[in-house]
C-alpha positions in Angstrom: 0.0 0.0 0.0 2.9 2.3 0.9 4.5 1.7 -2.5 1.2 2.4 -4.3 0.9 5.7 -2.5 4.4 6.7 -3.5 3.6 5.8 -7.1 0.5 8.1 -6.8 2.6 11.0 -5.6 5.1 10.6 -8.5 2.3 10.2 -11.1 0.1 13.0 -10.1 0.0 15.6 -12.9 0.2 19.1 -11.6 -0.9 21.7 -14.1 0.7 25.1 -13.6 -1.4 28.0 -12.4 -2.8 29.9 -15.4 -4.9 32.9 -15.9 -7.9 31.6 -17.8 -8.9 35.0 -19.1 -6.0 34.6 -21.5 -7.3 31.3 -23.0 -9.4 31.2 -26.1 -12.3 29.5 -24.3 -12.5 32.2 -21.6 -15.6 34.4 -21.4 -15.3 37.8 -22.9 -16.5 39.4 -19.6 -14.8 38.6 -16.3 -17.1 39.4 -13.4 -16.0 40.5 -10.0 -15.9 37.5 -7.7 -18.1 37.3 -4.6 -18.8 35.1 -1.6 -18.0 35.4 2.1 -14.5 36.0 3.2 -12.7 32.7 3.7 -15.5 30.7 2.0 -14.7 27.8 -0.2 -17.3 26.4 -2.6 -16.8 22.6 -3.0 -18.5 21.2 -6.2 -18.8 17.5 -5.6 -21.5 14.8 -5.8 -23.6 14.1 -2.7 -22.3 10.5 -2.6 -18.6 11.6 -2.6 -19.4 14.4 -0.1 -20.8 11.8 2.4 -17.9 9.4 1.9 -14.4 9.4 3.5 -13.4 11.9 0.8 -15.9 14.5 2.1 -14.7 13.8 5.7 -11.1 14.5 4.6 -12.0 17.8 2.8 -14.0 19.0 5.8 -11.3 18.0 8.3 -8.7 20.0 6.4 -10.6 23.1 5.3 -12.6 23.5 8.5 -9.6 22.9 10.8 -9.4 25.4 13.7 -5.9 27.1 13.5 -3.9 26.9 16.7 -3.3 30.7 16.6 -7.0 31.5 17.1 -8.3 31.3 20.7 -11.9 31.2 19.5 -13.4 28.1 17.7 -13.1 29.6 14.2 -12.6 27.2 11.2 -9.9 28.2 8.7 -12.5 28.2 5.9 -16.3 28.3 5.6 -17.2 25.3 3.4 -20.3 25.2 1.2 -21.0 22.1 -0.9 -23.1 21.8 -4.1 -23.4 19.1 -6.8 -22.1 19.8 -10.3 -25.5 20.2 -11.8 -26.2 23.1 -9.5 -23.1 25.0 -10.6 -24.7 27.8 -12.5 -23.8 31.4 -13.2 -24.4 32.6 -9.6 -22.0 30.0 -8.1 -19.4 30.6 -10.9 -18.7 34.0 -9.3 -17.5 32.5 -6.0 -14.0 33.5 -5.1 -12.6 30.1 -4.1 -13.8 26.9 -5.8 -12.8 23.3 -5.4 -14.0 20.8 -8.0 -13.9 17.1 -7.2 -15.0 14.6 -9.8 -14.5 11.0 -10.8 -13.2 10.6 -14.4 -11.7 7.9 -16.6 -8.1 8.8 -15.9 -5.2 6.5 -15.2 -3.6 8.8 -12.7 -5.1 11.5 -10.5 -4.9 15.0 -12.0 -5.0 18.4 -10.3 -5.3 21.9 -11.8 -4.9 25.3 -10.3 -6.5 28.1 -12.4 -6.9 31.8 -11.7 -9.8 34.0 -12.8 -11.6 31.3 -14.6 -15.1 32.8 -14.3 -14.5 35.9 -12.2 -11.7 38.0 -10.7 -10.0 37.5 -8.3 -10.7 33.8 -8.3 -8.9 30.6 -7.6 -10.3 27.3 -9.0 -8.8 24.0 -8.1 -9.9 20.8 -9.9 -9.1 17.3 -8.9 -10.0 14.3 -11.0 -9.5 10.6 -10.1 -10.8 7.2 -11.1 -11.8 6.2 -7.6 -12.7 7.6 -4.3 -9.4 6.4 -2.8 -7.4 8.0 -5.6 -9.2 11.3 -5.0 -8.6 11.0 -1.2 -4.9 10.4 -1.8 -4.6 13.3 -4.3 -6.4 15.7 -2.0 -4.1 14.7 0.9 -1.0 15.3 -1.1 -2.0 18.8 -2.2 -4.3 20.0 0.6 -1.6 22.4 2.0 -1.0 23.9 -1.5 -4.8 24.2 -2.0 -5.4 26.0 1.2 -2.4 28.3 0.6 -3.9 29.2 -2.9 -7.2 30.1 -1.4 -5.5 32.1 1.4 -3.4 34.1 -1.1 -6.5 34.8 -3.2 -8.3 36.3 -0.1 -5.2 38.4 0.8 -4.9 39.6 -2.8 -8.5 40.7 -2.9 -8.3 42.7 0.3 -5.0 44.3 -0.8 -6.6 45.4 -4.0 -9.4 47.1 -2.1 -6.9 49.0 0.1 -5.2 50.6 -2.8 -7.8 53.3 -2.9 -7.7 53.9 0.8 -4.0 54.7 1.3 -3.0 57.1 4.1 -0.2 58.9 2.1 1.3 60.6 5.2 2.0 57.1 6.7 3.4 55.9 3.4 5.7 58.9 3.2 6.8 58.4 6.9 7.7 54.7 6.3 9.6 55.6 3.1 11.6 58.3 5.0 12.2 56.2 8.2 12.8 52.7 6.9 13.4 52.9 3.1 10.3 50.9 2.3 6.6 51.3 2.5 3.2 49.5 2.7 -0.3 50.7 1.7 -1.9 51.4 5.1 -5.6 52.2 4.8 -7.6 55.0 6.3 -8.2 54.9 10.1 -4.6 54.0 11.0 -2.4 56.6 12.7 1.1 56.6 14.2 0.8 55.8 17.9 4.5 55.6 18.7 7.6 56.4 16.7 11.2 55.6 17.9 14.5 55.2 16.2 14.0 51.7 14.8 10.4 51.2 15.7 7.0 52.4 14.7 3.5 51.5 15.9 0.5 52.0 13.7 -3.1 51.7 15.2 -6.6 51.6 13.9 -9.0 51.5 16.9 -12.8 51.5 16.7 -15.4 51.0 19.3 -15.0 47.2 19.5 -11.9 46.3 17.3 -8.3 47.4 17.2 -5.9 46.5 14.4 -2.3 47.3 15.0 1.0 47.0 13.2 4.6 47.1 14.6 7.6 47.6 12.3 11.0 47.2 13.9 14.6 46.6 12.7 17.8 45.5 14.2 21.3 44.6 12.8 21.6 41.2 11.3 24.3 39.0 12.8 23.7 35.4 11.8 21.0 32.8 11.2 20.3 32.4 14.9 18.4 35.7 14.6 15.7 33.7 12.7 15.0 31.2 15.5 11.6 31.2 17.1 13.0 32.0 20.5 15.0 34.9 19.2 11.9 36.4 17.5 9.8 36.0 20.7 12.5 37.5 22.9 13.1 40.5 20.7 9.3 41.1 20.3 8.9 41.0 24.0 11.7 43.5 24.5 10.2 45.8 21.9 6.7 45.7 23.3 7.9 46.0 26.9 9.6 49.3 26.1 7.2 50.8 23.6 3.7 49.2 24.0 2.3 49.9 27.5 -0.9 48.3 28.8 -3.9 50.2 30.3 -2.6 50.1 33.9 0.7 51.1 35.5 3.6 48.6 34.8 1.5 46.7 32.3 2.8 45.9 28.8 2.1 43.7 25.8 4.0 40.4 25.5 3.8 37.0 23.7 1.4 34.8 25.6 2.9 31.7 27.2 -0.5 30.1 27.6 -0.6 28.8 23.9 2.2 27.2 21.9 3.4 29.6 19.1 3.3 28.4 15.5 6.7 29.0 13.7 7.7 28.3 10.2 10.3 29.2 7.6 8.7 30.7 4.6 9.2 33.5 2.1 8.1 37.0 2.1 7.9 39.0 -1.2 10.3 36.4 -2.7 12.8 36.6 0.2 13.7 34.0 2.9 11.7 34.8 6.0 10.5 33.3 9.3 6.8 33.5 10.2 5.5 33.6 13.8 1.8 33.2 14.6 0.7 33.2 18.2 -1.3 35.0 20.8 -0.3 38.1 22.7 -1.5 39.2 26.2 -0.8 42.0 28.7 1.4 41.6 31.7 -0.7 42.6 34.7 -4.0 42.9 32.9 -6.6 40.6 31.3 -6.3 41.4 27.6 -5.1 39.5 24.5 -5.5 38.4 20.9 -3.7 36.9 17.9 -0.8 38.3 16.0 1.3 37.4 13.0 4.9 38.5 12.1 7.4 38.1 9.3 11.1 38.6 9.8 13.5 38.8 6.9 16.9 40.3 5.9 17.4 43.6 4.1 20.8 42.7 2.5 21.5 46.2 1.3 21.5 47.5 4.9 22.5 44.2 6.6 19.5 44.5 9.0 16.6 42.4 10.0 13.1 43.8 9.3 10.1 42.6 11.3 6.6 43.5 10.3 4.1 42.4 12.9 0.3 42.8 13.1 -2.1 42.1 15.9 -5.8 42.1 16.6 -7.7 43.1 19.7 -11.4 42.2 19.3 -13.0 40.9 22.5 -15.9 38.5 21.8 -15.5 38.9 18.0 -14.2 36.5 15.4 -10.6 37.4 14.4 -9.8 35.1 11.4 -10.8 37.6 8.8 -9.4 40.6 10.7 -6.0 39.0 10.5 -6.4 38.8 6.7 -6.7 42.6 6.7 -3.3 42.8 8.4 -1.8 40.3 5.9 -3.2 42.4 3.0 -1.3 45.4 4.3 1.9 43.3 4.5 1.2 42.2 0.9 1.8 45.7 -0.3 5.4 45.9 1.1 7.9 47.4 -1.3 11.3 48.9 -1.0 11.7 52.5 -1.9 14.2 53.4 -4.5 17.4 53.9 -2.6 18.6 57.4 -2.3 21.1 59.3 -0.2 18.3 60.6 2.1 17.3 57.1 3.3 17.9 57.1 7.0 19.4 53.6 7.1 22.3 54.4 4.7 
């Protein structure tokens, strides 16, 4: 059985991501995609949906991430059979097609903007339920990442028209890079190698920290190094609501750490929960740390959410959408880090 599974992995045909509006068969009009944030439409027969394959799909897509204290699934899953897939459903932002077909090996395709824009459509074909289960298991991480990136791209596009130019200019001047920060954010604290941006409302606060430090060696990328440095930064610059209180990484939940890439650069990602020393308050955060080789420094961009009694999954996507707009400024003699 193990050997058969290895043969499956080798034989799966992965078709490169394509933008279907460039194909001859694409519709002449590409509609704006819709659907709820973090929703995935699964087009699959009722029989397959009620089988072990459906269980596997639900278990993966509806998994509750460890970095969310509330019981929030990673994706909202909606299922329909293929014969119900009409024009209304074709505008869904994230679509997963699962179908049995007369193929010798399982096939998977990732397509962009097939019926609407922005849209990600993933299609898996296999000749048996077990073959479909194995194919989904092999590619489930890539599938979820594709849907996640599509959500972030959509929100980032919406933020382009909401940019706070004064913050963009400040980041350019201070750090030599910028991000598109939308309306409502303001500079809450500004130090030599640190800035704190906040967007508070009556029941939600979104916040972003940007901080830099000299790069010494790869140990700077370790999880403990990132936690220790974040705690040092927040203890000095992010006070809590009562005397001697300050933000810190919570030790009540295990952090989720991974090596990834950010804007094409090697980076470490940290997802965890923050709380306040000496005060009952907390929420999730995400950070990326990467090297600016030109200046031999580490850059960390870090975003947090404070939203008591509210769901936070989609709010964190707003933070990631801001990160998505990161771009270095053209280097000039006036850049402070030179």
